[in-house]
Every structure is written in C-alpha cells, then in structure tokens.
N, C-alpha and C positions, 0 to 999 in steps of 0.2 A: 645747631648747625657747625658745620666746619669751618671752624675761624682762615682757614689757609682757602677756601672758597671765599668768604666773603672779603677777605682781601683783595681777590683777585679781581672782584667786581664794584670793590668802592674805592672812593678817592682818597677817604681818610675814616679811618676806626676811631671810634672813643670805646675803652675800657677800664676798669676799674679793681682794683685788690682790695680785700680781705682776708682777714684773719679770724680762724674760733676765738670765739672770747673764752681765755681761761676762767673767768667764774660768770655764774650765773646773773651776779647783777649788772655784768656789761652785757648780756645779751640784747639787752633793751636798747644801748646806745647803736647796736651793730642793726637792730630792726629798723630802725626810725634813719639813719644812714641810710639804708637800701630803699625805704620808701621815698626820702626827698632825691637819692642822686639817678632814682629807675625812671623819673620824670625827663630824662637827657635819651633816654630809647640809648643805652649802650649796647653796642655791639657782643658784646661779652662781659663778665668777670670772671676773676680768679680767682681761687681759695687757698693760700699759704698753707704749708703741711709742718713748719716750726721747727727749728735746728734738732739735727739728729732726730728728727719723724717725732720730735714731742708730742704733737695734736693727732698722730694720725688719724685714730677712729674719728676725733670732732673734726678732724679737714673733711672726711666721706661723709659726715651725717650731715656737714653744714653745706657740704658741695650739692645731695641729693634735696636739704633743704632749701634753699634760694631756687633751685631751678622747679621742684614742684610748686612752691607757697607763692612763686612772685614771676615763673614763669622767666626767667631769665637765661641765656646760654652761658654755660659756664665751662670754664676751665680751669680740672682739679692740677694742681701743682705734688709732681712726683718727685721725690729725690733716692740718690743712691744709697748714701748713709743710712744702717739701719733698714736696709731691705734688704730680704731675699726671694727669691727666686718665687717661691711659693705662697709667700704675703703679696706680691705684685701680679700673679694669678690672681689670689679674689678678689682683688682693687678690680684688674680688669674683667673678673667676673661681673662682680656690682655695677660698674660702671656700664658695660655692655647690657645689663638688664634694664637699665636707668638708662637709656639711649641717650648717652654722654658720649661725646666723640671726640672731645678736647683736654688733649695733658700737655703741661709746662713740663717738662724735662730736666731736671738739674741734679747736681754732683749733692746740691744741700750743704749747709754751714755745719758745723763740726758744732756739735755741743761745748756749751764752755768746760765738761768734766771730761771732756773729749773719752768720754765712755762709750764708745760703740760695739752694739751689737753684731753689726754684721755688715759685711762689706765686700758681697757677693759682685757688686755691680763696683768698679772703684771709680769710673770716669762717667762723666755724662753721656757720651757719643754711645758707652756698652749697654745703656738703659733704655736710649733710643733704638738703638739697632736691635735688642728684645723685645719694645713695644711695638714694633712695626711686624714683627715675626707673630705675634700674638691679635692681633685685628687690623682693622681701618680706622684707626686712630689719625687726625689730623694735631700731627705735634711741633709744639712752640720750644725754642732753647734760648739761653741767656746769651745775651751780647755784651760788653765791658766798652763802654765809648775811652777812657784813661786806664782799659788794661784790669784784669781779673789781679788781686792782690797778690798771688800766689804765682803769677806768671814773670818768665823770667825776662821778659822784651813784649812791646806791642805785636813784633813780628810773630812770637810763638803764637801770643793770644789769638790772632786771625789765624795761624794754622790748626788750633783747636776747637777754634767754632768751625771752622771747613769740615775740619771730623764731624761734628756732631750733624753738620746739616749731608754732609756724603753719608751718612750713617740712616736719614732718613727725616731730619727736623727741616720743619715746609715754613716755619717764621722765625725771626727774631723779636726779643724784648728786652730792651736796655734797662740794665741799670740804672739807679738813677744818675742824674747827672745836673750842675748847676749853671754851665759855661758852657753853649750852644756849639762854640767853634769845635769841642771835643766829640761833639756828637758827629759833626759835618765831616771834620778828617777819620772818624771812625766810616763811617758810611763809605766815603772816600776809599780808605782800605780795604773794606766787604767787596767793593765791587771790583777793584781792581785782583783780586783774590780770586776771580771770577765765580763769587757769590752769589747766585740772583736771588734768595730770599727776602721776604719784605720786612725791612726794619722796622718794628715800634718805637716810637720814644717813649721811656720811663719817666713821669713827674712828682715830683714832691716839693713843695714850697716851706721854703724854710722861715719858719716863725720863731725863731729865739736862737740866742746865742750858744744856748748848751746844749740844743738840738744842734747845729752846726758839730759840738765838739763830737756829739757821739757818732754821725754819721760821718766823719773824718775817718774816726777811727775804725766803723764798722765793714764800711767800704773805700774808703780812701779816696771819693772824691774830692775834687778841688773847691774850694769856694771862693771865688772871685772878691777880693780884697776891698774892691767896692762896697760888695755885702755886704764885708764885714764892719767896716766903717762904717756904713748909714745907720746899723743895727746898733752898736755902743751906744750906752748909756740912755735907751729908748724904754720908755713903758713898755709893758708886754701887749697892749691896744696900738701902738705906734709900729711896733715892730711885725704887730699881726698883719697891720696896712702894707706897711714896706715888704714885707715879704708875698704878699699875695698879687701887688701891682709889680714885685720883681716877674714874679713865675708867668702873668700873664702877658707881658712883656714877650718872654722867654716862649713860652707857648705860641704867639701870635708869629714870632721871626721860625719858628721850625714851620709853621700853617703854610705864612709865605715862598718858605722853600719846597712846598711841596712833600712834608712829613706822611710818612705810611699809616701812622695812627700815632695816637694818646693814650699811654696808660697811666692811668693816676696811682699814684700809690697813697690812698686813702688815712691806713694808719684807723679805718673803723669809723672816721667823725667827715662827715659830709660839709662842717663850715667853710674848710679855704675850699675844696675842690670845686664846691656849689659857687662861692665867688667868683673864682678864676672863670670858673663853665659861663657865667653869666657877661663877662666881659670880652666873652673872643666873639670873632666876626662867625 
C-alpha cells in the first residue's frame, strides 16, 4: 500500500527500519526482530541500501522476502551513488512485478574508500524525478532536523529538501535526532517554505556512550549534555534503562505535539524498540 495514502488517512504512523544482514549467522537476529515487532502492526518497514550501494542485491532480496514471508508493507531504499539508469530500470521492473510501490530516494552515503562506480544521479532530487517518470511510486525523501552535514546552512538545506519534494517526493522521513527542539524547529522551517509533505520522525535510543560518539561522527546529531552526564560511569544495564526512558519521553512529547509518524531505526534488534513501544500511550 502506498505510504503517501496511509499518511493521508492516519493520524500517526508507525514504521521500522532494517538492514540486510551481511553474515548468514545474523539473519536469525533479523528474523526474530521482525517476528516480535510485527505484533505492533507497522504501517510499513524500510530496507536500507548500504553505503555506496554495497548491499544492493541483498536489499532487493530482503525487500521481496519480508513482503512475501511476513506480509508487511515494504519500502526499499534506493540511492544515487553507484546507480546507473539501467540498474534503476531493472530494480523498478522487479518492484513492479512484486507489487512494491514505496521507495525512499536518497543521495546515499559515500563508501569509506570513496570508490564510486557510477554517479549518473548526483543529487536525490534527480533520482526522485527519474523514478516519477518511470512508474507510479510513492516516494519518500530524507529530512535533516539539524541540517545535512554537507549543507552550508539550514536555509540551503530546506531549499534542497524543497527540490526533492517539487521533483515528486511525497513524504519526509527525518534523520535521527535526540533533542525534540531540533525537530520542532525543522517542521516550522519546512512549513514556512511552503512544503506540505507529511514529516515522519526518525527515532533511535542512545544506549551507551560509545554509541553516542559514533552517531555524532556519522550524522552530526546533537546529544543533549544532560543525557551524556546521566550515562557517564554507568553499567551497560543502567545505560540501557536510561536510554529507553529518555527515548520514551522523547516519543511521548512528539505524540503530544501531533507528530505524523514514528520511524524506528532498529539496527535489526527488537529489544529497545519493543521496550519503548510498550511504554507509549
């Protein structure tokens, strides 16, 4: 079912993100995660593409598998990096044959070695435009509450977002954030720009300090100092409890302010997402 239509008719959506396991032994973890989280009747789940399209074939396989085996509404990530028009056409053909009509169109993260085989699409809006010309897909795009790390300013970041929406993007899923003020400010900037697409909030609990450092480096999200201090010198068990409590309060505040959707970055594990959802109204 088209995600854009679901967002039109529901007050709030629930969704989960998974990534294709790189090792066979990790597949059971994902199977278990899907089984447990499926009980929450998600409106959709998304499957990531990997830096530089590194998991492209597995992404397609898992997209088809999750739809077939679990009867879930699936959205496949698709990135500009390492994608040719020919490869995109082949993927579109596969998605059409399997009645999958949701795509998250992204520029994509550069691979660590910066080895890019192709760059026929340089920006996400170009990919959105191409997809719109190839089929009747419901296309989502990424939003960055604190601005994309490569963007020169928050104003420019909104300009780039508007280009993606004008090209045919129908809904926005945000990068993870840990301070709701950034999300609310982002929503205000988006609305002032004339963008009317619904915005789904990306959620990931912080469960340990080393995780915080990785996320700061990866996406530039701001970690509240109060949370950092709470986590200092705590055991793994205590850090987990503090992280779940913080993320639960974050989600409740978003719900109270009529967030259009909650999209959980699960890292293929059910524990944290499951514990947060149990606490929500």
